C-alpha positions in Angstrom: -93.5 -46.5 -40.5 -90.5 -44.3 -39.5 -89.1 -42.9 -42.9 -85.7 -42.5 -44.1 -84.2 -40.4 -46.6 -82.8 -44.1 -47.9 -86.0 -46.1 -47.4 -87.7 -43.1 -50.2 -84.7 -43.0 -52.0 -85.0 -46.8 -52.4 -89.0 -46.9 -52.9 -88.6 -43.9 -55.1 -86.5 -45.8 -57.9 -87.5 -48.4 -58.1 -91.2 -47.5 -58.5 -90.3 -44.4 -60.8 -94.5 -43.8 -60.5 -94.6 -43.4 -57.1 -91.4 -40.6 -57.2 -92.9 -39.2 -60.0 -96.2 -38.4 -57.5 -97.1 -35.6 -55.8 -96.0 -35.0 -52.1 -99.5 -35.6 -50.5 -99.5 -38.6 -52.6 -96.2 -39.7 -51.2 -96.6 -38.5 -47.8 -100.3 -40.6 -47.5 -98.2 -43.9 -48.9 -95.1 -43.9 -46.3 -98.4 -43.0 -43.5 -100.2 -46.0 -44.3 -97.4 -48.3 -45.6 -96.2 -51.3 -43.2 -92.7 -52.5 -44.1 -92.6 -56.8 -43.5 -89.4 -59.0 -43.5 -90.5 -61.9 -45.5 -88.4 -65.1 -45.1 -87.9 -66.8 -48.5 -90.6 -69.6 -50.0 -93.3 -68.2 -48.4 -96.0 -67.3 -49.6 -97.0 -63.0 -50.5 -100.6 -64.5 -51.8 -103.1 -66.6 -53.2 -105.4 -66.4 -55.7 -108.4 -66.3 -54.9 -107.4 -64.3 -51.4 -109.0 -60.8 -50.9 -105.9 -58.4 -51.0 -106.1 -55.6 -48.7 -102.4 -53.8 -49.9 -100.1 -53.9 -52.8 -96.8 -55.2 -51.3 -93.5 -53.4 -53.5 -91.3 -55.9 -53.1 -87.9 -53.8 -52.4 -84.8 -56.9 -52.0 -84.9 -60.1 -53.0 -86.9 -62.0 -55.7 -90.9 -63.0 -56.4 -92.1 -66.0 -58.4 -95.6 -66.3 -59.5 -96.9 -69.4 -60.5 -100.9 -70.1 -61.9 -100.9 -73.7 -61.9 -103.9 -74.6 -64.1 -107.8 -73.1 -64.3 
């Protein structure tokens, strides 16, 4: 993924733990990252699905629902 200074600044301001990580960790993060724009009202993942990554939401809102056990 092409990393601009604005993008890295945004990620590190929203996720300070990543901003405090070493340069190697930060480089690996962006090497494997994929930027995706998800339309409103779309699912990011569903309960029971295998997670292939960690979504970092840079803009917008996410709602988490659990209807029942």
